[in-house]
A tleap script that builds the chain and sets N, CA, C and O, in Angstrom:
source leaprc.protein.ff14SB
mol = sequence {
  NMET SER HIE ASP ARG ASP ALA GLY ILE TRP
  GLY SER LYS PRO ALA GLU ALA SER TYR ILE
  ALA LEU LYS GLN GLY ILE ILE GLN ILE LEU
  PRO GLU ALA VAL VAL VAL HIE ARG ALA ASP
  ALA ALA LYS HIE MET ALA HIE TYR LEU ILE
  ASP ASN ASN GLY LYS PRO LEU ILE ILE ASP
  LEU GLU GLY MET VAL GLN ASP VAL PRO SER
  ALA LYS ALA ARG PHE GLN ARG GLU VAL SER
  HIE ARG GLN GLY LEU ALA GLN GLU TYR ASP
  CYS SER ALA ARG SER SER GLY CSER
}
set mol.1.N position { -6.856 23.075 7.345 }
set mol.1.CA position { -6.391 23.226 5.909 }
set mol.1.C position { -7.445 24.554 5.331 }
set mol.1.O position { -8.652 24.750 5.466 }
set mol.2.N position { -6.313 25.352 4.612 }
set mol.2.CA position { -7.298 26.389 4.625 }
set mol.2.C position { -7.008 26.308 2.777 }
set mol.2.O position { -6.193 25.564 2.232 }
set mol.3.N position { -7.827 27.182 2.165 }
set mol.3.CA position { -7.899 27.618 0.565 }
set mol.3.C position { -6.516 28.290 0.773 }
set mol.3.O position { -5.850 28.766 1.693 }
set mol.4.N position { -6.425 28.054 -0.719 }
set mol.4.CA position { -5.253 28.528 -1.544 }
set mol.4.C position { -5.194 30.500 -1.235 }
set mol.4.O position { -6.266 31.103 -1.181 }
set mol.5.N position { -4.391 30.960 -1.134 }
set mol.5.CA position { -4.151 32.217 -0.891 }
set mol.5.C position { -5.186 33.328 -2.127 }
set mol.5.O position { -5.786 34.356 -1.817 }
set mol.6.N position { -5.112 32.726 -3.438 }
set mol.6.CA position { -5.584 33.596 -4.500 }
set mol.6.C position { -7.001 32.903 -4.807 }
set mol.6.O position { -7.692 33.192 -5.784 }
set mol.7.N position { -7.367 31.849 -3.733 }
set mol.7.CA position { -8.528 31.363 -4.291 }
set mol.7.C position { -10.189 31.840 -4.122 }
set mol.7.O position { -10.632 31.410 -3.057 }
set mol.8.N position { -10.879 32.370 -4.658 }
set mol.8.CA position { -12.259 33.054 -4.348 }
set mol.8.C position { -13.203 32.284 -3.840 }
set mol.8.O position { -13.147 31.061 -3.964 }
set mol.9.N position { -13.887 32.712 -3.399 }
set mol.9.CA position { -15.075 32.107 -3.006 }
set mol.9.C position { -16.102 30.946 -4.462 }
set mol.9.O position { -16.481 31.378 -5.551 }
set mol.10.N position { -16.258 29.740 -4.020 }
set mol.10.CA position { -16.961 28.709 -4.610 }
set mol.10.C position { -17.870 29.300 -5.702 }
set mol.10.O position { -18.833 29.850 -5.169 }
set mol.11.N position { -17.898 29.371 -6.912 }
set mol.11.CA position { -18.814 30.052 -7.430 }
set mol.11.C position { -19.244 31.414 -7.799 }
set mol.11.O position { -20.291 31.920 -8.202 }
set mol.12.N position { -17.906 31.872 -7.479 }
set mol.12.CA position { -17.848 33.481 -7.243 }
set mol.12.C position { -17.824 34.478 -8.454 }
set mol.12.O position { -18.004 35.682 -8.635 }
set mol.13.N position { -17.459 33.189 -9.306 }
set mol.13.CA position { -17.125 33.589 -10.588 }
set mol.13.C position { -17.509 32.982 -11.877 }
set mol.13.O position { -16.794 31.993 -12.035 }
set mol.14.N position { -18.497 33.166 -13.085 }
set mol.14.CA position { -18.888 32.495 -13.918 }
set mol.14.C position { -17.851 31.563 -14.727 }
set mol.14.O position { -16.786 32.053 -15.102 }
set mol.15.N position { -18.098 30.510 -14.935 }
set mol.15.CA position { -17.100 29.968 -15.388 }
set mol.15.C position { -17.202 30.198 -17.345 }
set mol.15.O position { -18.101 30.434 -18.152 }
set mol.16.N position { -16.145 30.028 -17.385 }
set mol.16.CA position { -15.324 30.156 -18.737 }
set mol.16.C position { -16.165 29.191 -20.114 }
set mol.16.O position { -16.332 28.006 -19.825 }
set mol.17.N position { -16.490 29.468 -21.012 }
set mol.17.CA position { -16.889 28.196 -21.961 }
set mol.17.C position { -15.827 27.702 -22.322 }
set mol.17.O position { -16.324 26.920 -23.133 }
set mol.18.N position { -14.881 27.531 -22.383 }
set mol.18.CA position { -13.684 26.791 -22.513 }
set mol.18.C position { -13.477 25.467 -21.399 }
set mol.18.O position { -13.245 24.304 -21.727 }
set mol.19.N position { -13.580 25.817 -20.467 }
set mol.19.CA position { -13.441 25.177 -19.213 }
set mol.19.C position { -14.682 24.679 -19.194 }
set mol.19.O position { -14.543 23.682 -18.486 }
set mol.20.N position { -15.577 24.718 -19.449 }
set mol.20.CA position { -16.845 23.911 -19.554 }
set mol.20.C position { -16.824 23.044 -20.533 }
set mol.20.O position { -17.212 21.904 -20.276 }
set mol.21.N position { -16.402 23.343 -21.792 }
set mol.21.CA position { -15.681 22.340 -22.519 }
set mol.21.C position { -14.603 21.190 -22.226 }
set mol.21.O position { -14.688 20.048 -22.677 }
set mol.22.N position { -13.927 21.504 -21.684 }
set mol.22.CA position { -13.050 20.529 -21.319 }
set mol.22.C position { -13.741 20.075 -20.289 }
set mol.22.O position { -13.869 18.854 -20.368 }
set mol.23.N position { -14.370 20.656 -19.116 }
set mol.23.CA position { -14.970 19.656 -18.110 }
set mol.23.C position { -15.940 18.494 -18.292 }
set mol.23.O position { -15.994 17.440 -17.657 }
set mol.24.N position { -17.097 19.152 -19.843 }
set mol.24.CA position { -17.178 18.025 -19.983 }
set mol.24.C position { -16.686 17.129 -20.996 }
set mol.24.O position { -17.144 15.990 -21.085 }
set mol.25.N position { -15.605 17.642 -21.923 }
set mol.25.CA position { -14.527 16.046 -22.158 }
set mol.25.C position { -14.086 15.506 -21.807 }
set mol.25.O position { -13.797 14.487 -22.435 }
set mol.26.N position { -13.572 15.723 -20.302 }
set mol.26.CA position { -13.229 14.670 -19.618 }
set mol.26.C position { -13.833 13.793 -18.711 }
set mol.26.O position { -13.445 12.738 -18.212 }
set mol.27.N position { -15.191 14.651 -18.565 }
set mol.27.CA position { -16.180 13.830 -18.213 }
set mol.27.C position { -16.791 12.247 -19.083 }
set mol.27.O position { -16.980 11.060 -18.816 }
set mol.28.N position { -16.892 13.037 -20.039 }
set mol.28.CA position { -17.255 11.855 -21.202 }
set mol.28.C position { -16.297 10.645 -21.370 }
set mol.28.O position { -16.684 9.606 -21.906 }
set mol.29.N position { -14.811 10.838 -20.811 }
set mol.29.CA position { -13.852 9.722 -21.042 }
set mol.29.C position { -13.707 9.245 -19.825 }
set mol.29.O position { -12.722 8.513 -19.731 }
set mol.30.N position { -14.451 9.413 -18.638 }
set mol.30.CA position { -14.125 8.986 -17.417 }
set mol.30.C position { -14.666 7.202 -17.675 }
set mol.30.O position { -13.852 6.401 -17.214 }
set mol.31.N position { -15.451 6.806 -18.095 }
set mol.31.CA position { -15.661 5.319 -18.111 }
set mol.31.C position { -14.053 4.883 -18.821 }
set mol.31.O position { -13.381 3.965 -18.350 }
set mol.32.N position { -13.865 5.233 -19.322 }
set mol.32.CA position { -12.718 4.602 -20.455 }
set mol.32.C position { -11.273 4.521 -19.863 }
set mol.32.O position { -10.389 3.689 -20.068 }
set mol.33.N position { -11.297 5.654 -19.054 }
set mol.33.CA position { -10.035 5.868 -18.236 }
set mol.33.C position { -9.696 5.202 -17.230 }
set mol.33.O position { -8.547 4.956 -16.864 }
set mol.34.N position { -11.109 4.748 -16.536 }
set mol.34.CA position { -10.889 4.097 -15.301 }
set mol.34.C position { -10.440 2.465 -15.706 }
set mol.34.O position { -9.787 1.748 -14.949 }
set mol.35.N position { -11.099 1.918 -17.504 }
set mol.35.CA position { -10.132 0.732 -17.788 }
set mol.35.C position { -8.702 0.737 -18.292 }
set mol.35.O position { -7.808 -0.050 -17.982 }
set mol.36.N position { -8.641 1.896 -19.234 }
set mol.36.CA position { -7.112 2.188 -19.825 }
set mol.36.C position { -6.275 2.648 -19.009 }
set mol.36.O position { -5.131 2.204 -19.097 }
set mol.37.N position { -6.544 3.568 -18.073 }
set mol.37.CA position { -5.444 3.864 -17.263 }
set mol.37.C position { -5.648 3.628 -15.777 }
set mol.37.O position { -5.239 2.543 -15.363 }
set mol.38.N position { -6.136 4.348 -15.016 }
set mol.38.CA position { -6.229 3.958 -13.258 }
set mol.38.C position { -7.589 4.128 -12.902 }
set mol.38.O position { -8.283 5.067 -13.292 }
set mol.39.N position { -8.068 2.961 -11.956 }
set mol.39.CA position { -9.363 3.494 -11.608 }
set mol.39.C position { -9.182 4.977 -10.666 }
set mol.39.O position { -9.732 6.040 -10.954 }
set mol.40.N position { -8.312 4.756 -9.533 }
set mol.40.CA position { -8.012 5.456 -8.755 }
set mol.40.C position { -8.137 6.939 -9.337 }
set mol.40.O position { -8.866 7.576 -8.576 }
set mol.41.N position { -7.676 7.758 -10.452 }
set mol.41.CA position { -7.649 8.705 -11.133 }
set mol.41.C position { -8.597 9.034 -11.698 }
set mol.41.O position { -8.715 10.255 -11.810 }
set mol.42.N position { -9.659 8.204 -12.287 }
set mol.42.CA position { -10.643 8.641 -12.800 }
set mol.42.C position { -11.546 8.723 -11.378 }
set mol.42.O position { -12.339 9.651 -11.533 }
set mol.43.N position { -11.669 8.311 -10.491 }
set mol.43.CA position { -12.338 8.529 -8.894 }
set mol.43.C position { -11.972 9.583 -8.777 }
set mol.43.O position { -12.989 10.249 -8.583 }
set mol.44.N position { -10.890 10.396 -8.765 }
set mol.44.CA position { -10.606 11.560 -8.367 }
set mol.44.C position { -11.078 12.162 -9.502 }
set mol.44.O position { -11.848 13.029 -9.091 }
set mol.45.N position { -11.055 12.190 -10.558 }
set mol.45.CA position { -11.651 13.207 -11.496 }
set mol.45.C position { -12.803 13.579 -11.266 }
set mol.45.O position { -13.216 14.725 -11.087 }
set mol.46.N position { -13.565 12.230 -11.266 }
set mol.46.CA position { -14.980 12.433 -10.754 }
set mol.46.C position { -15.553 13.053 -9.739 }
set mol.46.O position { -16.632 13.627 -9.882 }
set mol.47.N position { -14.790 13.009 -8.380 }
set mol.47.CA position { -14.957 13.525 -7.448 }
set mol.47.C position { -14.945 15.112 -7.815 }
set mol.47.O position { -15.852 15.859 -7.446 }
set mol.48.N position { -13.938 15.507 -8.504 }
set mol.48.CA position { -13.992 17.247 -8.641 }
set mol.48.C position { -14.449 17.303 -9.530 }
set mol.48.O position { -15.055 18.289 -9.110 }
set mol.49.N position { -14.841 17.192 -10.569 }
set mol.49.CA position { -15.740 17.248 -11.228 }
set mol.49.C position { -17.018 17.675 -11.600 }
set mol.49.O position { -17.598 18.683 -12.005 }
set mol.50.N position { -17.368 15.726 -11.103 }
set mol.50.CA position { -19.058 15.422 -10.870 }
set mol.50.C position { -19.640 15.940 -9.618 }
set mol.50.O position { -20.548 16.740 -9.392 }
set mol.51.N position { -18.840 15.240 -8.862 }
set mol.51.CA position { -19.389 15.603 -7.532 }
set mol.51.C position { -19.257 16.945 -7.170 }
set mol.51.O position { -20.201 17.674 -6.867 }
set mol.52.N position { -18.102 17.261 -7.201 }
set mol.52.CA position { -18.148 18.964 -6.604 }
set mol.52.C position { -18.833 19.584 -5.251 }
set mol.52.O position { -19.336 20.692 -5.070 }
set mol.53.N position { -18.716 18.779 -4.614 }
set mol.53.CA position { -19.344 19.120 -3.149 }
set mol.53.C position { -18.753 19.975 -2.293 }
set mol.53.O position { -19.350 20.800 -1.602 }
set mol.54.N position { -17.299 19.748 -2.334 }
set mol.54.CA position { -16.268 20.260 -1.478 }
set mol.54.C position { -15.979 19.188 -0.087 }
set mol.54.O position { -15.438 19.544 0.960 }
set mol.55.N position { -16.484 17.837 -0.391 }
set mol.55.CA position { -16.618 17.382 0.474 }
set mol.55.C position { -14.265 16.306 0.638 }
set mol.55.O position { -13.527 16.252 -0.346 }
set mol.56.N position { -14.102 16.081 1.199 }
set mol.56.CA position { -12.281 15.422 1.154 }
set mol.56.C position { -13.119 14.405 0.558 }
set mol.56.O position { -14.263 13.971 0.697 }
set mol.57.N position { -12.030 14.183 -0.210 }
set mol.57.CA position { -11.830 12.710 -0.913 }
set mol.57.C position { -10.489 11.854 -0.252 }
set mol.57.O position { -9.312 12.214 -0.225 }
set mol.58.N position { -11.176 10.451 0.325 }
set mol.58.CA position { -10.406 9.722 0.884 }
set mol.58.C position { -9.846 9.118 -0.066 }
set mol.58.O position { -10.386 8.561 -1.021 }
set mol.59.N position { -8.490 9.238 0.233 }
set mol.59.CA position { -7.111 8.910 -0.724 }
set mol.59.C position { -6.695 7.429 -0.196 }
set mol.59.O position { -6.629 7.258 1.021 }
set mol.60.N position { -6.396 6.285 -1.143 }
set mol.60.CA position { -5.831 5.109 -1.152 }
set mol.60.C position { -4.278 4.971 -0.941 }
set mol.60.O position { -3.611 4.199 -1.630 }
set mol.61.N position { -3.643 5.897 0.221 }
set mol.61.CA position { -2.684 5.965 0.265 }
set mol.61.C position { -1.580 4.719 -0.183 }
set mol.61.O position { -0.782 4.688 -1.120 }
set mol.62.N position { -1.872 3.729 0.867 }
set mol.62.CA position { -0.962 2.877 0.745 }
set mol.62.C position { -1.418 1.918 -0.667 }
set mol.62.O position { -0.554 1.088 -0.947 }
set mol.63.N position { -2.340 1.913 -1.360 }
set mol.63.CA position { -1.969 1.889 -2.764 }
set mol.63.C position { -2.123 2.623 -3.445 }
set mol.63.O position { -2.990 2.297 -4.256 }
set mol.64.N position { -1.597 3.852 -3.652 }
set mol.64.CA position { -0.815 4.819 -4.669 }
set mol.64.C position { 0.781 4.328 -4.655 }
set mol.64.O position { 1.584 4.376 -5.586 }
set mol.65.N position { 1.006 3.766 -3.091 }
set mol.65.CA position { 2.651 3.826 -2.787 }
set mol.65.C position { 2.827 2.467 -3.620 }
set mol.65.O position { 3.522 2.597 -4.628 }
set mol.66.N position { 2.460 1.544 -3.442 }
set mol.66.CA position { 2.319 0.354 -4.247 }
set mol.66.C position { 2.100 0.520 -5.832 }
set mol.66.O position { 2.789 -0.235 -6.518 }
set mol.67.N position { 1.496 1.138 -6.310 }
set mol.67.CA position { 1.276 1.240 -7.640 }
set mol.67.C position { 1.952 2.396 -8.708 }
set mol.67.O position { 1.929 2.373 -9.939 }
set mol.68.N position { 2.609 3.494 -7.725 }
set mol.68.CA position { 3.382 4.575 -8.545 }
set mol.68.C position { 4.522 4.891 -7.834 }
set mol.68.O position { 4.648 5.492 -6.767 }
set mol.69.N position { 5.745 4.153 -8.957 }
set mol.69.CA position { 6.641 4.386 -8.694 }
set mol.69.C position { 7.796 5.124 -8.116 }
set mol.69.O position { 8.822 4.814 -7.510 }
set mol.70.N position { 7.105 6.478 -8.636 }
set mol.70.CA position { 7.964 7.913 -7.524 }
set mol.70.C position { 7.279 7.829 -6.244 }
set mol.70.O position { 8.005 8.035 -5.271 }
set mol.71.N position { 6.146 7.594 -6.027 }
set mol.71.CA position { 5.340 7.710 -4.835 }
set mol.71.C position { 6.468 6.173 -3.731 }
set mol.71.O position { 6.795 6.092 -2.547 }
set mol.72.N position { 6.648 5.431 -4.725 }
set mol.72.CA position { 6.901 3.974 -3.683 }
set mol.72.C position { 8.411 4.459 -3.135 }
set mol.72.O position { 8.734 4.044 -2.022 }
set mol.73.N position { 9.394 5.356 -3.896 }
set mol.73.CA position { 10.486 5.466 -3.888 }
set mol.73.C position { 10.573 6.730 -2.869 }
set mol.73.O position { 11.489 6.916 -2.068 }
set mol.74.N position { 9.527 7.496 -3.044 }
set mol.74.CA position { 9.732 8.541 -1.987 }
set mol.74.C position { 9.410 7.808 -0.576 }
set mol.74.O position { 10.305 7.629 0.251 }
set mol.75.N position { 8.392 7.496 -0.410 }
set mol.75.CA position { 7.905 6.592 0.596 }
set mol.75.C position { 8.722 5.722 1.097 }
set mol.75.O position { 8.476 5.172 2.170 }
set mol.76.N position { 9.787 5.479 0.407 }
set mol.76.CA position { 11.094 4.492 1.018 }
set mol.76.C position { 11.930 5.212 1.636 }
set mol.76.O position { 12.382 5.005 2.762 }
set mol.77.N position { 12.296 6.577 0.517 }
set mol.77.CA position { 13.384 7.372 1.278 }
set mol.77.C position { 12.863 7.983 2.530 }
set mol.77.O position { 13.700 8.034 3.431 }
set mol.78.N position { 11.784 8.419 2.784 }
set mol.78.CA position { 11.319 9.151 4.327 }
set mol.78.C position { 11.394 7.491 5.266 }
set mol.78.O position { 12.160 7.465 6.230 }
set mol.79.N position { 10.809 6.549 5.020 }
set mol.79.CA position { 11.316 6.088 5.711 }
set mol.79.C position { 12.636 5.233 6.405 }
set mol.79.O position { 12.718 4.840 7.569 }
set mol.80.N position { 13.385 5.118 5.583 }
set mol.80.CA position { 14.630 5.100 5.881 }
set mol.80.C position { 15.077 6.079 6.340 }
set mol.80.O position { 15.979 5.717 7.095 }
set mol.81.N position { 14.971 7.413 6.347 }
set mol.81.CA position { 15.357 8.924 6.667 }
set mol.81.C position { 14.790 8.941 8.120 }
set mol.81.O position { 15.061 9.920 8.815 }
set mol.82.N position { 13.917 7.796 8.710 }
set mol.82.CA position { 12.806 8.463 9.899 }
set mol.82.C position { 13.751 7.336 10.809 }
set mol.82.O position { 14.408 7.675 11.793 }
set mol.83.N position { 13.687 6.032 10.313 }
set mol.83.CA position { 14.684 5.006 10.659 }
set mol.83.C position { 16.028 5.254 11.331 }
set mol.83.O position { 16.374 4.707 12.378 }
set mol.84.N position { 16.715 6.081 10.675 }
set mol.84.CA position { 17.927 6.634 11.000 }
set mol.84.C position { 17.854 7.572 11.902 }
set mol.84.O position { 18.721 7.351 12.747 }
set mol.85.N position { 17.295 8.442 12.129 }
set mol.85.CA position { 16.904 9.368 13.247 }
set mol.85.C position { 16.929 8.466 14.236 }
set mol.85.O position { 17.743 8.537 15.158 }
set mol.86.N position { 15.638 7.121 14.083 }
set mol.86.CA position { 15.493 6.724 15.625 }
set mol.86.C position { 16.524 6.358 15.958 }
set mol.86.O position { 16.943 6.761 17.043 }
set mol.87.N position { 17.349 5.437 15.141 }
set mol.87.CA position { 18.651 4.622 15.829 }
set mol.87.C position { 19.579 5.753 16.017 }
set mol.87.O position { 20.681 5.350 16.390 }
set mol.88.N position { 19.480 7.447 15.842 }
set mol.88.CA position { 20.666 7.970 16.292 }
set mol.88.C position { 20.354 8.703 17.714 }
set mol.88.O position { 21.242 9.170 18.427 }
set mol.89.N position { 18.669 8.743 18.088 }
set mol.89.CA position { 18.218 9.302 19.158 }
set mol.89.C position { 18.161 7.830 19.819 }
set mol.89.O position { 17.785 7.951 20.984 }
set mol.90.N position { 18.360 6.728 19.541 }
set mol.90.CA position { 18.200 5.702 20.430 }
set mol.90.C position { 20.060 5.634 20.476 }
set mol.90.O position { 20.351 5.953 21.629 }
set mol.91.N position { 20.986 5.431 19.909 }
set mol.91.CA position { 22.860 5.559 20.321 }
set mol.91.C position { 23.104 7.359 21.499 }
set mol.91.O position { 24.089 7.621 22.189 }
set mol.92.N position { 22.068 8.076 21.348 }
set mol.92.CA position { 22.153 9.187 21.651 }
set mol.92.C position { 21.558 9.049 23.099 }
set mol.92.O position { 22.140 9.614 24.025 }
set mol.93.N position { 20.558 8.406 23.299 }
set mol.93.CA position { 19.833 8.387 24.846 }
set mol.93.C position { 20.798 7.042 25.288 }
set mol.93.O position { 20.889 7.111 26.514 }
set mol.94.N position { 21.377 6.128 24.914 }
set mol.94.CA position { 21.900 5.501 25.474 }
set mol.94.C position { 23.147 5.768 26.243 }
set mol.94.O position { 23.544 5.454 27.365 }
set mol.95.N position { 23.645 6.486 25.209 }
set mol.95.CA position { 25.073 6.552 25.657 }
set mol.95.C position { 25.128 8.081 26.804 }
set mol.95.O position { 26.125 8.412 27.445 }
set mol.96.N position { 23.958 8.719 26.807 }
set mol.96.CA position { 23.543 9.676 27.797 }
set mol.96.C position { 22.994 8.991 29.209 }
set mol.96.O position { 23.072 9.646 30.248 }
set mol.97.N position { 22.517 7.843 29.211 }
set mol.97.CA position { 22.080 6.905 30.520 }
set mol.97.C position { 20.609 7.309 30.247 }
set mol.97.O position { 19.982 7.135 31.292 }
set mol.98.N position { 19.898 7.725 29.374 }
set mol.98.CA position { 18.569 7.809 29.290 }
set mol.98.C position { 17.822 6.716 29.482 }
set mol.98.O position { 16.595 6.785 29.407 }
savepdb mol mol.pdb
quit
């Protein structure tokens, strides 16, 4: 995976005061966000704002698909599409004798 085209080297520009304040505000509400919203969302914010170590974050994809209606719908569409392709391939293979 490569960096965004316009992304510079990490830490190559000084942080702006408004972003420092925004970061601190978000960090302060993370404990409440775990309870009120979703633990995963707060975990992601903590990973990027507090840990800030460049290491990948392992995402609970199965949990996200179950918990987020739009993700679940997208997943179901993708599975249905792939099943249709597999059935077409199977029919084509049978008719050609493969």
